[in-house]
MARBA-423040 format. One record per residue (C-alpha): residue in three letters; x, z, y. Coordinates in steps of 0.1 Angstrom, whole numbers, plus 5000, padded with zeros to 4 digits. Layout:
ALAXZY
...
This chain:
MET786458811297
ASN784158891268
GLU783659271256
GLU786559191229
GLU789159161255
ILE787659421281
ARG788359671254
GLY791559561242
LYS793059431275
LEU792259691300
LEU790359991283
LEU792260091253
PRO795860101273
PHE793960311300
LEU792860561279
LYS796260581262
ASP797860631294
LEU795460911301
GLY796561111271
PHE794060991244
ASP795860961213
ASP794160731185
THR792261001165
GLU790161071197
ILE789160751206
SER786460581185
ILE786760201184
GLU784260021164
LYS781459821168
SER779460071156
PHE778660451167
THR776760781148
ILE773960931170
ARG771661211155
LEU768061151151
GLY766061461138
LYS767361561105
THR769361211099
GLU772261071113
LYS771660651124
THR774460411129
ILE774160191161
ARG775559821155
GLY775959531172
ARG778159621207
SER781559711215
ASP781560091222
ILE784260351227
LEU783360721220
CYS786260931233
LYS786461261222
ARG788761591231
PHE789061921209
GLY786761741190
LYS783961731210
ASN781961441226
LEU783561381262
PHE782361061269
ILE781060691261
ILE781660361272
GLU779260101269
LEU781059711275
LYS779359421289
LYS780759041291
ASP782359041332
SER779858771334
ILE776858991333
SER776259251357
ILE775359621352
THR771659691351
GLU769559961350
GLN768259951316
ASP772159951303
ILE772960251325
ALA769560431303
GLN770860291271
GLY774160431277
ILE772860791287
SER770560791259
TYR773460751234
ALA775261021252
ARG772161261248
LEU771761171210
LEU774961151196
SER775761341170
GLY777461701177
ASN777361761215
ILE775761551243
ALA778761351260
PRO778961481295
PHE779761181308
THR778760821303
ILE780660511311
ILE779560141319
SER781759851321
ASN781859491325
GLY785559431335
ARG785059401372
SER782859721379
THR782860041360
LYS780460301367
ILE780460691353
PHE777460871351
ASP776561241348
SER774961221311
ILE772661491321
SER771861431360
ARG772061061358
VAL773961071390
GLU776660811394
LEU779861001396
THR782960831423
GLY786360951439
LYS788861141421
LYS787761471408
ILE784561371389
SER784461631366
GLU783961881397
GLN780661681407
SER779261761372
ALA777062051372
PHE777062051332
TRP780662001330
ARG781262291354
ASN778862481332
ASP780962431300
CYS778362211291
THR775262431283
LEU771762391293
SER768762611293
ALA765962581266
SER763862401293
GLU766362171307
ASP767662111269
LEU764062011260
ASN763561741286
ILE766761591283
ARG766661511246
TYR762761431249
LEU763761171277
ALA766561041254
LEU764360971225
LYS761960831248
ASN763960611262
PHE765560551228
ILE762660441207
SER761360211235
PHE764460001243
SER763059831211
ASP760159811175
GLU763459831161
ASN764860101170
LEU761360321168
ARG760760191134
GLN764460301125
PHE763660651136
CYS760560681117
LEU762060551085
ASN764960791082
GLN762961061089
VAL760060961064
THR762360821033
GLY764661101036
ARG761461371032
MET760361171003
GLY763261240986
THR763361150953
ILE759561090949
ILE760060730958
GLY762160440941
GLU762560250908
PHE759760270884
ASN761660330853
ASP762460640869
PRO760360910858
SER760261130883
VAL759260880910
LYS755460880920
TYR755660540943
SER757760260936
LYS756959940953
GLU756859720924
LEU754159920906
HIS751860050940
HIS748359910939
LYS746559920976
ARG743260150972
LEU741259900994
LYS738360161002
LEU740860391010
GLN743160201029
ASP739560051052
GLU738260391059
PHE742260511068
MET742860221094
ASN739260221107
PHE739960611113
LEU743260511132
LYS741260311156
THR738660651165
ASP739360961184
LYS739261151150
SER742261401143
VAL742661461109
PHE742061251071
GLY742161411038
ILE743061291008
ALA741761470976
GLY741361380940
PRO742361540902
ALA746161520890
GLY747261160880
VAL744860910902
GLY747560790926
LYS747461060954
THR751061060963
SER751560690956
THR748760620980
ILE749760841011
CYS753560711007
SER752060391011
LEU750060471038
ALA753160641059
LEU756060341048
GLN752660111057
ASN752660241090
VAL756160321099
GLU756259941110
SER753560011139
ASP753160381146
PHE755260681154
VAL755460821117
PHE756261171097
PHE755961261064
PHE756361531044
ASN756561641006
GLY754361981002
SER756462060969
LEU759662070991
MET757762261015
ARG759262641022
THR757662681057
SER754962561081
PRO754262191088
LEU755262241129
GLU758362411117
LEU759662131099
MET759061881126
SER760862091147
GLN763462081121
ASP763561711117
LEU763961721152
ASN766361921162
GLY768761691173
VAL766461581197
PHE764661861208
SER766762201206
ASN765662471179
LYS764462681206
VAL761562481213
GLU758262591203
SER756262391177
GLY753462381202
THR755662221230
VAL757261961205
LEU753361821193
LYS752761801235
LYS755861611241
LEU754961341208
ASP751961281222
GLU753261181255
ILE755560981237
GLY752960841218
SER751260771250
TYR753660611265
LEU754260371237
LYS750760291231
LYS750960391194
ASN749860671173
VAL751760951159
ILE751161001123
ILE751961291100
PHE751261281066
ILE751861591040
ASP751361491008
ALA750361770980
ILE749862091000
ASP748762210970
GLU752362220957
SER753762430988
VAL755362770982
ASP754462841019
PRO752263181016
ASN750563081048
LEU750062681044
ASN746262761048
LEU746262911084
GLU749162721095
LEU747062351087
SER744162531103
ASP745862571133
LEU747762271137
ALA744062101132
LEU743262301160
THR746062181180
ILE746061841176
ARG742661791184
GLN743261821221
PHE745661521215
LYS744061211216
ASN747561001203
ILE748261241171
LYS746761191138
LEU746961431106
CYS746661291070
ILE747061511041
SER746661500999
CYS745461740979
LYS744161810943
SER740261810947
ASN739662140923
ILE741762320952
TRP740762150980
LYS738362340988
SER740262670993
PHE742662521021
LEU739162441041
PHE737862831038
GLN739463141047
GLY737163351026
ASP733563231035
THR734663081068
PRO735362751075
THR738962701089
HIS739562451121
LEU741062241096
TYR737462201077
GLU735662141110
GLU738061831122
LEU737861711084
LYS733861741089
LYS734061481121
SER736061221098
HIS734161241067
ILE730761341052
PRO730461601028
ASN731461510991
PRO729361630964
LEU732361570940
LEU734561790964
ASP732362080960
ASN730461910995
CYS733561951018
PRO734661691038
GLY737061431025
PHE738261111007
PHE737861130973
LEU740260910954
GLU738860810916
ASP740560670889
PHE740860250891
ASP737460080885
GLN737559760864
THR738559540898
GLU741659740900
ILE742959800865
ASP742259400864
GLU744959340892
ILE747159650880
LEU747659580842
PRO749859240850
ALA752459460871
TYR752659690850
GLN753059470819
LYS755559280834
ALA757659580842
PHE757659780812
ASP757159440789
PHE754559570764
ARG752759300747
GLY749559210732
GLU746059250744
ILE744759560759
SER740859570745
VAL738259700771
GLU737860000754
LEU741560110759
GLN741959930798
ASN738660240807
THR741260480791
LEU744060330813
LYS742460360843
ASN743660680854
GLY747360640867
PHE748960900847
PHE747460800812
LEU748560390825
ARG752360530832
ILE752160710796
PHE751160400779
SER753460190796
GLU756860420790
VAL755660460753
TYR755260090747
SER757959980769
GLY759259670752
ARG757159690721
GLN753859510708
ILE750859710714
PRO748859830684
SER745359680675
ILE744360030674
ILE745260370697
ASN743860700699
ASP745260970722
LYS746661180699
ASP749160930688
LEU750160840723
ILE750661170736
GLN752461260712
LYS755060960713
TYR755061030754
LEU756461360747
LYS758861290724
GLN760061000744
SER760161180777
ILE761961550760
GLU764861300747
LYS765461180775
THR765961570787
SER769061800778
LEU766262020757
GLU766362010722
ASN762461910708
ARG761762200688
LEU762662450717
ALA760362210740
MET757462200719
GLY757862610708
ILE757562690745
LEU754662410754
GLY752762560720
GLN753362910738
ILE751962820771
GLY748962630754
LYS748062950735
ILE748663170766
LEU745962940784
VAL743762960754
ASN743163360757
TYR743863380794
LYS740363530813
PHE739563280840
SER737663400868
PHE734763150879
LEU736863040909
GLU740063020888
GLU738262800864
HIS736762570889
GLN740362550906
ASP741962470871
GLU745262610884
GLY746162740852
VAL748163090853
ASP750363240879
VAL753763220866
GLU754863590866
LYS751863680842
LEU753263370824
TYR756763450821
ASP755463800814
GLU753063670784
LEU756463460774
ASN758363750771
PHE761063620797
ASN763763810809
PHE764163860847
SER766963580847
GLU764963330824
ASN763063030838
LEU760462740824
PRO763162430818
GLU762762220850
GLU762961890837
LEU759461990818
PHE758161970851
SER760161660862
ARG759461490837
ASN755461550847
ILE754561770816
LEU754162090830
LEU752762130866
LYS753262380893
SER750862420921
ASN750662690951
ASN747662850968
ASN748463110995
ALA750863370985
THR750763250943
SER752463010922
ASN750462910892
VAL751662680861
THR749762440842
PHE750162100823
TYR750161810845
TYR747761600826
SER744861780804
LYS744761520773
ILE748561650773
ARG747562030774
ASP744561970749
TYR746861780726
ILE749862080723
ILE746762320717
CYS745362180691
TYR748662060676
HIS751362310682
SER749762620696
TYR746862630669
ARG748162350646
LEU744262290638
ASP745161980612
LYS746762190591
LEU743762420586
ASP741362480558
ASN737662500567
GLU737162860565
GLU740862900591
PHE739562640611
TYR735962830616
ASN737563160621
VAL739863020649
LEU736962860667
ASN735763200681
GLU739263240700
ILE739362880708
TYR735862900728
GLN737063190753
ASN737462970780
TYR737162590794
ILE740662470781
GLY740162570750
GLN736762370747
SER738562100762
ALA740762130735
ILE738462120706
LYS736661820723
PHE740161620722
TYR740761770686
ILE737561680672
GLU737661290680
ASN740561310659
SER739661560630
THR738761520596
LEU734961470583
GLU735261810569
HIS736262000600
GLN733661840617
GLU730961950598
THR732262300600
LEU731962250635
ILE728562170634
LYS727962470616
TYR729562710637
LYS727662580667
ASN724362610647
ASP725362940635
LYS726363080674
ALA722862920684
LEU721063130660
GLU723163450673
TYR722763390708
VAL718963340706
GLU718563670682
GLY720663870711
TYR718963700739
ASN715663840719
ILE716864190715
TYR718064190750
LEU714664150762
GLU712764370740
ASP715064640750
ASN715364580787
PHE711864390797
ARG708964460771
ASN706464430793
PHE707964160813
LYS709063920786
LYS706663660794
LEU708463600828
PHE711663460808
ASP712463180793
PRO710263030771
ASN707663240787
THR706663400754
GLU705463730742
ASN706463630709
GLU709663590690
ILE712063310704
GLY713863000686
ILE716162790693
ILE716362410696
MET719962230689
PRO721261840684
LEU721061720649
ASN724461580658
SER726161840680
ILE729261640676
LYS728061370700
ASP725061520715
ASN724861860735
GLY722462070750
TYR719462320735
ALA716462500740
LEU714162820735
PHE710962800723
PRO708063050713
LEU707763160675
LYS704663080657
GLU703663370639
ASN704163190605
SER707563000614
LYS710063080589
SER713062930607
LYS714463040644
LEU716362680645
GLU714962350652
LEU717262070649
VAL716061730670
ASN717561440687
LEU718661530719
SER720661260722
HIS720760990754
ASP718960760730
ALA716360980727
SER713360870753
ASP711661080776
GLU708261030762
ASP709761210730
LEU711061460745
TYR708161550766
THR706361550727
LEU708761750712
PHE708662030741
GLU704662030742
GLU704562100706
LYS707062330705
GLY706562530739
ALA709662490754
LYS709962520791
SER713462420799
LEU716362180781
TYR719762340793
GLY722162070794
SER725162230775
ASN725262490745
ILE729262570753
PRO728962870769
PHE726963010744
LEU729962900718
VAL732263250725
ALA732863510703
ASP731163750728
GLN727963620738
SER726663930755
THR728163810786
ILE726263470790
ILE722963610776
ARG722963850805
LYS723663600833
ASN720763350818
ILE718463650817
PHE719463810852
LYS719063380867
ASP715663410855
LEU715063770865
LYS716463730901
LYS713963390900
ALA710963630891
LEU711663850916
GLU712263620943
ARG708663470933
GLY707163820933
MET705863820895
PHE706564190892
TYR703564420895
ASP703164760886
PHE699464820878
ASP700265200871
SER701165240909
MET697765360926
ILE698865280960
LEU700564930954
ASN697164840935
ARG694864980966
GLU697464770991
LEU696564460970
LEU693264520965
SER692464591002
VAL694564301013
ILE693064040990
LEU689464201000
TYR690164191035
ASN691163811037
TYR688463661009
PHE685263871012
LYS683063571021
GLU683963440990
LEU682463720972
ASP679163750994
TYR680064051009
ASP678264101043
ILE681164241063
LYS682064201098
THR685864201106
ILE686864201140
ASP690564251146
TYR692964151171
ASN696764001151
LEU696464341131
PRO693964361099
ARG691164651105
PHE691564771070
GLU688765071079
THR685964771082
ILE685864741042
TYR685465091032
PRO683865241013
ILE684464990984
ASP682465070953
VAL684964940927
LYS682164880901
ASP679964610924
LEU683664440934
LYS683964390895
ASN680664240894
ARG681063980921
LEU684263900909
GLU682863830873
ARG679963650891
PHE682763420906
ARG684863350877
ALA681563220860
LYS680263020887
ASN683662860892
TYR684162810854
TYR680862620851
LYS681562420883
LEU685162330872
ASN683762250836
LYS680562050853
VAL677962200830
ILE674461970833
ASN671262090817
GLU668261950829
SER666562270824
MET668962510839
SER671362540870
ILE674862660876
SER672862980889
ASP671263040856
PHE674363010833
VAL675763250856
GLU673363500852
ASN673263430816
ALA676763490813
LEU676563820828
ASN673563940810
GLU674763840779
LYS678163950784
LEU680163590774
PRO683763560776
ILE684663400808
PRO688063220812
ASP690663370836
LEU690563130868
ASN694463000864
THR693962910899
PHE696962730922
GLY696862630957
SER694562730980
SER692262960956
PRO691763330961
PRO694163560939
PHE691263670920
ASP692563700886
LEU695063940898
LEU692364130918
TYR690064140885
THR692864330869
ILE693364560893
VAL690064670895
ASN689964680854
LYS692564930859
LEU691065170884
LEU687465150865
SER689965250834
ILE691265570847
GLY687665660865
ILE688165550901
THR684765370907
GLU685265410947
ILE687565410972
GLU687165581003
ASN689165501029
HIS692465301037
HIS695865481020
LEU697565431057
PRO696265581090
ALA694365331112
PRO694865181146
ASP693565461172
ARG693065211198
SER690564971205
ILE690864601206
ASN689964591239
TYR692864811250
ALA695164571229
LYS693764241243
GLU694064401279
TYR697364501277
TYR698364101265
ARG696664031297
GLN698964251320
ASN701964141293
PRO702063801284
LYS705663791273
ASN705164071253
TYR702963961230
HIS704864071202
LEU703864421208
VAL700064351208
ARG700164491170
THR702564831184
ILE700564911209
GLN697065001191
TYR698865261178
SER699165571203
GLU702365771197
THR700566001178
GLN699065811152
ALA702265611149
ARG704465901139
LEU701366001111
TYR701365611102
ILE705265631101
THR705165951079
GLN702665821054
PHE704565491051
PHE707765631037
ASN706265911015
HIS703965621001
LEU707165361000
GLU709265630979
THR706465720954
CYS705465340950
TYR709465270945
LYS710065520920
GLU706565450897
PHE707665040904
VAL711065090888
GLU710465330859
SER707565110850
CYS709664790850
PHE713364790847
PRO713365170831
THR716865090814
PHE718365030845
LYS716865290868
ASN719965470870
GLN722265190882
LEU720265160912
GLU721565370940
PHE718165420962
PHE716365520934
THR718665760921
THR718865920955
ILE715165970960
PRO713766160982
HIS715766061013
GLU715466211049
TYR715165931072
PHE715965951110
ILE714065731137
TYR716565701171
ALA713965581200
LEU712965671233
ASP710265881235
ALA708565691258
ASP709165361237
ASN708765541203
LEU707065251187
THR708764941200
SER712664961195
GLY715065161181
SER717065181148
PHE716965401116
GLY718765521084
TYR718365761058
ARG720565981038
PRO720066191004
SER717666461009
GLN719766781015
THR716467001013
GLY714966860984
LYS712166670997
LEU711366371019
GLU711866471056
ILE711366211088
TYR713266291120
PHE712166121152
MET715666111173
ASP716466041209
ARG717765681208
ASN720765851227
GLU721566011195
TYR722165711178
LYS725765791185
ASN725766051160
ALA723965881134
PHE727265801111
LYS729166141117
ARG726666411123
ASP723666241102
SER725766091078
ILE723965771080
LYS725565481060
ILE723765191074
ALA721765181099
ARG719064911106
HIS717064781133
PHE713464991139
SER710064921153
LEU706464991142
ASP705864681139
ILE708364601107
ILE705764831088
LEU702864711099
HIS703564331086
ASN706164091070
LEU708163921094
ASP711463841073
ALA711463461072
ARG714363451051
HIS712763571013
PHE709463781021
PRO707163821020
VAL707063790988
PRO703763630977
ILE700863820964
VAL700663520936
TYR703063250926
ARG702062920937
ILE698863080953
ASN698963020990
THR697863321002
TYR700063321036
ASN698063561060
ALA697363821030
ASN701163831023
ARG702263911055
TYR700164271051
THR701164371020
VAL703564541036
LEU704664841008
ARG705164580981
ASN707564391004
TRP709264701011
VAL709364790973
TYR711164410967
LYS713264440998
LEU715264760982
LEU714964640950
GLU716864370961
ASN719464540976
ASP719864820949
MET719864480921
GLU722564350945
LYS725364460924
LEU723664440888
PHE723264050901
LYS726964020911
GLU728064160878
ASN725763880857
ASP726563610876
LYS730363590865
């Protein structure tokens, strides 16, 4: 007998004799089992499912009477019993008509005799299991089910994948569909990289790109493609309300109990992957659109977890402008970043973050894609090369295809007309009235233009927080933006951490709305257009809109924009010059364009087509501060070089857009503080009124370069200068030596040749006749004698003709003492400088050092930064009390120090036992404690920024190490000005 005959002639009569009615017997060639969130129909066998009181009781697997019952038949029947929709059927029956076997679906034990139910522990326990038993039973059922055939595995994955994709896949003529089989084009480079990734031991693959390039279509294609060969899961980020692991647990609730922890699910899936010799691939699309506020950390944890499983892979997609925010928590890289870094090299198009950057279609791709779109949308006519370049963006290609579906393509197409038609058609397909929809979009456009974006918000380009947007729109509590504006891909909602932002899906749609509906620029006269530019140029969105508009505007409006730009250029250079005069008059030459005179500005001849600007020093007889020159790409480097040489410009800036705003004060300060920071890092500020700083520079330069000045000095030191050997210093004599050196150097460089006079004769003649000798203007390894000459003249001008001794106490232990110490303690080379001071002399040095430091810092700030001094914390709290925490026996070599504003009105130094450090913050009111040893004030050892050079572009490495007071002044200034630099870098 076959299965049908066994069922009809034997089993059905027998079941009815047992008391089962027709409603409790499922007699069909298919029945439903539970696979994750979906139910699957098993077809092709004559099976019977019996229920009692609405619950599954047993399943009967039927075989032909000519076929023996095998272990695989038993395993398959039990797996179906465990995977049934609803509850696990407690009993499994396998019969071929001649032999019938009954099994406990949980224990797999064959049940015999009359009291079968009493033999089943599962039945006796009211069909309940512990969490661990439940996990194991369902895990084995899934494992067995998908291992019976590749079709079972494919069907399982296909149900999960298509279920989670929802409406983003479907027919091409559905506007909400982002993947359609008819129109999708495989991105071969990405395809190759991903397939190679699957063959490696790497865990995470990332896809990032701008909106509209086809990220969703691509990741859907990858998921559906790999369903055919691997164990695949897919999740749509825009529908995610909870963590990916929680969603996986939900999808496997029918297989694994919902009591099971997420990490355990991954472990079991990895075991299945290993058993099947297949990858388990988890695809998560559009992570930036998820409303899960903890997704950053959850993805980091997921990446950390799966890296221990060799069979599990993760592939995620995200908009490129927000990609970095998912890879960092603050400034700290997440585990997701670390795992992506193993699969991808840092990409400059992704803020140097790892990931595959998906771009617009290239020419080869667009050539292959256009015929498919032309066939699907039935647009007719030739597509020009220029239009093809525009259509390389996937979303713009979609707009074009929808607008000209079933129509002839016109010979000329501009973005404005295309977007206008697309919006009209899109809104007509919604329930919205066109005027209402365009009114809402126009309001949103104006809000975006007037919104003050932070640097990070501008970079991420996510739009405006939805709650702030509703406030600006004056929506009441129950009002929301029409969902159809999102489903039609006009507006876009993205999510990052706990916030939800709204912007336009495509920037050109946004620009069109701003220009023609928010501001109606085409309806304004020239004066009105000029006046509104101040408002529109406030942020990057308005700037983008103007660029879009001017390509479609009248010639009059183009000329008005040129006038506006030139007027703003003049306003900028005047404000720039005033700020330098008010705040850095004595050091104006350190800022672009390095002049003490008035400053002019160079702008492009055609500022509609070309961008950029440059600052240049104005000549005394110059009548105009504005010069218009050819700054186009057609201008040769030679022409620009000649121009800059003639004008004295130092830098060509790539964009003039930043100063087109209404209030230029922010960009003026930003550019000036950028130069200021650079000048400070290069040590280019000098306070020639500070006698101590002058004496320090003089002593260090002279100690290192006395031979070049023909001094007969014998310096013997041991890793620490013995400055006392160069004293006393005759300042007039030093000046004469410097002038002799300058003259000799000048005549050598200029190769003065005269048969009757030698270079020495020329030098003596120049000195006797007091002939003017140009500055050395040296660089490289030359001595910094121009600086030394300036210092010498300053000292002489105030009547200082001799310096008797050094400004800081000298070492009081001999060089031989230091050498012997090192011989006995070769591992303590770092102490060789310190041990040249006795404890008494060290304390004297420390006391005088901090006294000099505060005096020098006060003089330096008052001379160089008088308008900022009241914003500098260390300056405003002078004098200070210093606390040195160190062991008495080890007073010089190791410890900590801190300071606080003086409570006595004068500078104090307190030497404390190191054990007192525990009281530093509460009792002594120290805010910050730093490492201290005598060594850190004997020489400069901070390799990151310091020592600052004595003279920029002159190699004075050895000398730089011992301008200690100057370096500490710069360190304090760097700390004091940190807040100012942050405020002026926005």
